[in-house]
C-alpha positions in Angstrom: 102.9 129.3 212.5 100.9 127.4 215.1 99.4 124.1 213.9 96.2 124.8 215.8 95.8 128.2 213.9 96.2 126.4 210.6 93.7 123.8 211.4 91.2 126.4 212.7 91.5 128.3 209.5 91.0 125.2 207.4 87.9 124.2 209.4 86.4 127.6 208.7 87.1 127.1 205.0 85.6 123.6 205.1 89.0 122.0 204.4 90.9 118.9 205.6 94.7 119.1 205.8 97.1 116.2 205.3 99.4 115.7 208.4 102.6 116.0 206.2 101.4 119.3 204.7 100.4 120.5 208.2 103.9 119.8 209.4 105.4 121.8 206.5 103.0 124.7 207.1 103.8 124.7 210.8 107.5 125.2 210.1 106.7 128.5 208.3 106.4 131.8 210.2 104.3 133.6 207.6 100.7 133.1 208.7 99.3 135.5 206.1 101.2 133.8 203.2 100.1 130.3 204.2 96.4 131.4 204.3 96.7 133.0 200.9 98.3 129.8 199.4 95.6 127.6 201.0 92.8 129.8 199.6 94.3 129.9 196.1 94.8 126.1 195.8 91.3 125.5 197.1 89.8 127.9 194.5 91.9 126.4 191.8 91.3 122.7 192.5 87.9 122.8 194.3 89.4 120.0 196.4 88.5 119.9 200.1 91.4 117.7 201.1 94.8 119.3 200.8 97.6 116.8 200.4 101.2 116.8 199.3 100.0 115.0 196.1 97.6 117.9 195.4 100.6 120.3 195.3 102.5 117.8 193.1 99.6 117.5 190.6 99.3 121.3 190.3 103.0 122.1 190.6 103.1 124.7 187.8 100.0 126.5 189.0 101.1 126.5 192.7 104.4 128.0 191.6 102.4 130.8 190.0 100.5 131.3 193.3 103.8 131.9 195.1 104.8 134.4 192.4 101.5 136.3 192.8 102.2 136.9 196.6 103.7 140.2 197.8 107.5 140.1 197.7 107.7 140.1 201.5 105.6 136.9 201.7 107.6 135.3 198.9 110.8 135.7 200.8 109.3 134.2 204.0 108.0 131.2 202.1 111.3 130.3 200.3 111.9 127.3 202.5 108.4 126.0 202.1 108.8 126.2 198.3 111.9 124.0 198.6 110.2 121.5 200.8 107.3 121.2 198.4 109.7 120.6 195.5 108.8 123.9 193.8 112.3 125.3 194.0 115.9 124.2 194.7 118.4 125.7 197.0 122.0 126.5 196.0 124.2 127.5 198.9 126.0 130.8 198.5 128.7 129.4 200.8 129.5 126.7 198.2 129.7 129.4 195.5 132.1 131.4 197.6 134.2 128.4 198.3 134.3 127.5 194.6 135.3 131.1 193.8 138.2 131.0 196.3 139.4 127.6 194.9 139.2 129.1 191.3 141.4 132.1 192.3 144.1 129.9 193.9 144.1 127.5 191.0 143.7 130.1 188.3 146.7 128.9 186.3 145.4 125.3 186.3 141.6 125.7 185.7 140.5 126.7 182.2 138.4 129.8 182.0 134.8 129.4 180.8 132.8 132.3 179.6 129.0 132.1 179.3 128.0 133.9 176.1 124.3 133.8 176.8 121.8 132.3 179.2 118.1 132.2 179.6 116.9 135.2 181.6 114.6 134.8 184.7 111.1 134.6 183.5 108.4 135.3 186.1 105.3 136.2 184.1 102.4 133.8 183.7 102.8 131.8 180.5 100.0 132.3 178.0 99.1 130.4 174.8 100.7 133.3 172.8 104.0 132.7 174.5 104.2 129.1 173.2 103.1 130.3 169.7 105.8 133.0 169.8 108.4 130.4 170.9 107.6 127.9 168.1 107.3 130.7 165.5 110.7 132.0 166.4 112.2 128.5 166.3 110.7 127.9 162.9 112.0 131.1 161.5 115.5 130.6 162.9 115.8 127.0 161.4 114.2 128.1 158.2 116.9 130.7 157.7 119.5 127.9 158.1 117.7 125.6 155.6 117.3 128.4 153.0 121.1 128.4 152.6 121.1 124.8 151.4 121.6 124.4 147.7 119.7 121.1 147.6 116.4 122.9 148.2 115.8 123.9 144.5 112.7 125.9 143.5 111.9 126.7 147.1 108.3 127.9 147.7 106.0 128.4 150.6 103.1 125.9 151.1 100.4 128.3 149.9 102.3 128.8 146.6 101.8 125.1 145.6 99.5 125.0 142.6 96.7 122.5 141.8 99.0 120.8 139.2 101.9 118.6 140.3 105.2 120.4 140.2 108.8 119.6 141.3 109.7 122.0 144.1 111.0 122.3 147.6 109.3 123.3 150.8 110.3 124.0 154.4 107.9 123.1 157.3 107.5 122.2 160.9 106.1 118.7 161.6 102.7 119.0 163.3 101.7 115.3 163.2 103.3 112.0 162.2 101.3 109.0 160.9 102.0 105.6 159.4 99.5 104.3 156.9 98.2 100.7 156.4 100.8 100.4 153.5 103.6 101.4 155.9 104.1 104.8 154.3 104.9 107.7 156.6 102.7 110.8 156.3 103.7 114.1 158.0 101.3 116.9 158.6 103.6 119.9 157.8 103.0 123.6 158.2 104.8 126.9 157.6 103.5 130.4 158.2 101.3 130.2 155.1 99.5 126.9 155.4 99.5 123.1 155.9 100.0 120.2 153.7 100.4 116.4 153.9 103.8 115.1 153.1 104.3 111.4 152.1 107.5 109.3 152.4 107.1 106.0 150.5 108.3 102.8 152.2 109.8 101.9 148.8 112.4 104.6 149.3 114.4 102.9 152.1 117.1 105.6 152.5 114.8 108.5 153.2 112.2 106.2 154.9 114.8 105.3 157.5 115.6 109.0 158.0 111.9 109.8 158.3 111.4 107.2 161.1 113.7 109.2 163.3 111.9 112.6 162.8 109.7 113.7 165.7 106.9 116.4 165.9 108.0 120.0 166.0 111.1 119.3 163.9 111.7 121.8 161.1 112.7 120.0 157.9 113.3 120.8 154.2 111.5 118.5 151.7 112.3 118.2 148.0 109.9 116.4 145.7 106.7 117.0 143.8 103.0 117.5 144.6 100.0 119.8 144.6 97.9 121.5 147.3 96.6 118.1 148.6 99.8 116.0 149.1 103.5 116.3 148.6 105.7 113.3 147.6 109.2 113.4 149.0 112.4 112.6 147.0 114.8 114.0 149.5 114.9 115.2 153.1 117.1 118.1 154.0 118.1 118.7 157.7 119.2 122.0 159.2 122.8 121.1 159.6 124.9 124.2 160.3 127.8 124.4 157.8 131.2 124.9 159.4 133.0 127.4 157.1 136.3 127.5 159.1 137.8 125.0 161.4 139.3 126.5 164.5 141.8 124.7 166.7 142.8 125.2 170.3 146.5 125.6 170.9 146.3 122.8 173.4 144.6 119.4 172.8 141.9 119.1 175.5 138.9 116.8 176.0 135.4 117.5 177.1 133.1 114.8 178.6 129.3 115.0 178.3 126.9 113.2 180.6 123.2 113.6 181.5 120.3 112.2 183.4 122.1 111.1 186.5 118.7 111.1 188.4 120.7 111.2 191.7 118.3 110.4 194.6 116.3 107.8 192.7 116.4 104.1 193.7 117.4 103.4 190.1 120.5 105.7 190.3 123.5 103.7 189.1 125.6 104.4 192.2 128.4 101.8 191.7 129.0 102.8 188.0 128.9 106.5 188.8 131.4 106.2 191.6 133.8 104.4 189.2 133.4 107.2 186.8 134.1 109.8 189.5 137.2 107.8 190.6 138.3 107.8 187.0 138.2 111.7 187.0 139.7 112.0 190.5 143.3 112.5 191.6 143.4 108.8 192.4 142.4 107.8 188.9 144.7 106.6 186.1 147.2 109.2 185.0 147.2 108.3 181.3 147.6 110.9 178.6 143.9 110.5 177.7 142.8 111.3 181.3 145.2 114.2 181.7 143.7 115.9 178.6 140.2 115.8 180.1 139.6 119.5 181.2 135.8 119.9 181.0 132.8 117.9 182.3 129.4 118.9 181.0 126.3 117.7 183.0 123.5 118.5 180.7 120.2 118.0 182.6 118.6 116.0 185.3 121.4 115.9 187.8 118.9 114.8 190.5 115.7 112.9 190.4 113.8 115.7 192.0 110.6 115.5 194.1 107.0 115.7 192.8 108.0 115.5 189.1 105.3 112.9 188.5 102.5 111.4 190.7 103.7 109.0 193.5 107.3 109.6 192.6 108.2 109.4 196.3 108.0 105.6 196.0 110.9 105.6 193.6 113.1 107.8 195.7 116.1 106.9 197.8 116.3 110.5 199.0 113.0 112.2 199.4 114.2 115.8 199.7 115.5 117.7 196.6 117.8 119.9 198.7 119.4 116.8 200.2 119.7 115.3 196.7 121.8 118.3 195.5 123.9 118.4 198.7 124.9 114.7 198.5 125.6 114.9 194.8 127.8 118.0 195.4 129.9 116.0 197.9 130.5 113.4 195.3 131.4 115.9 192.6 134.0 117.4 194.9 136.1 114.3 194.4 136.7 115.3 190.7 140.2 116.7 189.9 140.4 120.5 190.5 141.7 121.1 187.0 138.5 119.8 185.4 135.9 122.5 185.0 132.3 121.4 185.6 129.6 123.0 183.5 126.0 122.3 184.5 122.7 123.0 182.7 119.4 122.0 184.5 116.7 119.7 183.3 113.1 119.3 184.2 113.9 117.1 187.3 116.2 119.7 188.7 113.5 121.9 190.4 113.5 124.7 187.9 110.6 126.2 186.0 109.5 124.1 183.0 110.5 126.2 180.0 112.2 125.9 176.6 115.0 126.6 176.9 115.5 125.5 180.5 116.3 128.4 182.8 119.2 128.5 185.2 119.2 127.1 188.7 117.8 129.3 191.5 120.2 131.1 193.8 119.9 131.7 197.5 121.6 135.1 198.4 120.6 134.7 202.0 122.8 131.7 202.6 
């Protein structure tokens, strides 16, 4: 799209355009789509100066604007979304290459089967979606806790009487406070009501456990109390019981790493390169290293772009696509018999959701 046409349109709308954003818009051929995006962000922010920072500050809403466009416009604006840090690009060519390597090394590389994954979620998120998510999470963990024998006389919060009684409850932590006497008080709720739960500092064992509990955790409490306050004697966590141990016919190791933040000035380049060399063909061939067959990278592979205001100052690589490309080149040095499993984090250019969705694919590349 011609830069003069963009500026003319903005003048007519009473808008000023940052030179960097103008450059990105000029690289896009979809004039209609650009005008629609400009109009939408103006109406949403009431800001008359459109800058890169404005897109970063309204990242989630701008992503929704793109999804509201006709499908034809969405396809034409794919590259712009990547440049604005709203989406990442995964090369199909890399996927094909990986598939060919997998077929030639089928005997060496372990097979990994994905049992479930988060489906693509394109609808606009409403308050009820968050409520449904937290309710489902509470019910799932409550079912696990109800199997625990330690939770004697289990009741719902609304069944607590006015007189103190020794019972157990299960609830989600809404708020956490520390009193002047250094006692911890949780505001806890289930589907029937709320109650304050107190952990006394004179109970060092459970007090230490309580210090580690964060809001939205679902916990079982055993103790005594009434409708006003509940005093805790024991905390019960939703540990899943393992009824039967299963063993692999071969002893193999899996490594777990996360938060590489590749592309940031704070990325530990020297240490990471040593780690990659350890897993490469040039690394030590000890029995321990030979047994390593899986590498899990569980979130925030790259630092991303526009994750927080003024992030560009902290970046060594200011393009999220380039961050992924350079990291991919480094990961290629890992031994071919090690399977790499990746799950994205909030810095990896995917939609902010719980659980985190999969990385975008680019079928046109």
